[in-house]
N, C-alpha and C positions, 0 to 999 in steps of 0.2 A: 851791538847791533844784532837784531834777530832777523828772521826771514822776511817778516812783513816790512821791517825798516829797509832791508835790502831792496825789496820790490818797489817800495815808494821812492827810494833814492834813484833806482834805475829808471823809473818812470819820469822823474823830474829831470834827470841828467840827459836822457835820450829823447824825450818828448813822446815816448810810447804811452799808450793808455795803460792804466794799472792792470787790466786783464791781460794785455799782451806782455807786459813786463813779468807778470806772474807766470805765464806760459813759458817765457824765455828762461827764467830762473829755474823752474821745475824741470824744463827740458835739459838744461845743463847738468843739473844734479842727477837726473835719470841716466844720462849718457855716461857720466863719470862712474856711477855705480855699476852700470852694465859692463863697462870696459874692465873695471876692477874684478867683477865676478867672472869675466872671461879670462882672467889671468894677465891682462894687459896693464901697462903703466900708462898714466895720463900725464904727459909732459906739456906744461904751458910755459913757453919761453918767456922769461922775465918775471914769472910769478912763482912757479915751483913745480914739483912732481908729486903726484899721488901714486902710491905703490901699495901692494899687498905684502904684508909681513907675516911670516909663519912663526908662531910661538910653539915651542916644544912642550910636550906634556911632561908629566912627572908625578911625584908623590907630594902630598900636602897634608895638613892636619885641619880638622874642623876646630875652630877656636872655642866653640861652646862645649864640645864633648871630648876633645882631644883625640877623637877617632881618626885614624889615617884614611885618607881618601886618594883616589887616583884622579889627576887632572888631565883632561883630554887635550891633545894638540889642537890649536885653533889658528884661524887666519884673522888678521886685523888690518884695517886700512891705516896707512901712515901718510903724512904729508911732510915733504922736505922743501922748505922755502928756497927760492932761487936767489941769486946774488943781487939782482936789481931790487927785489922786495926787501931783502935784508938791508941793503944800502939806503933805501928810502926811509927806513925807520931810524937811522942814525944821523 
């Protein structure tokens, strides 16, 4: 399922117009992204938790040249599924 499929299914499921469903989906994505940027975790009970994970920097090698490079520390979003979501899949 891609974003357009999600919008269509939300529209069909709730009776919202497609434009309103698109605004709702975009709004949820924007709010989650803003909370993660602010260092917050987003906990959706029964679904899961979105958190920011910090990856340490270090040394690496360029596979083409073999030259040693420095890898900068970075932040990455992570999702941990909740128990209800996991149970619904089995």
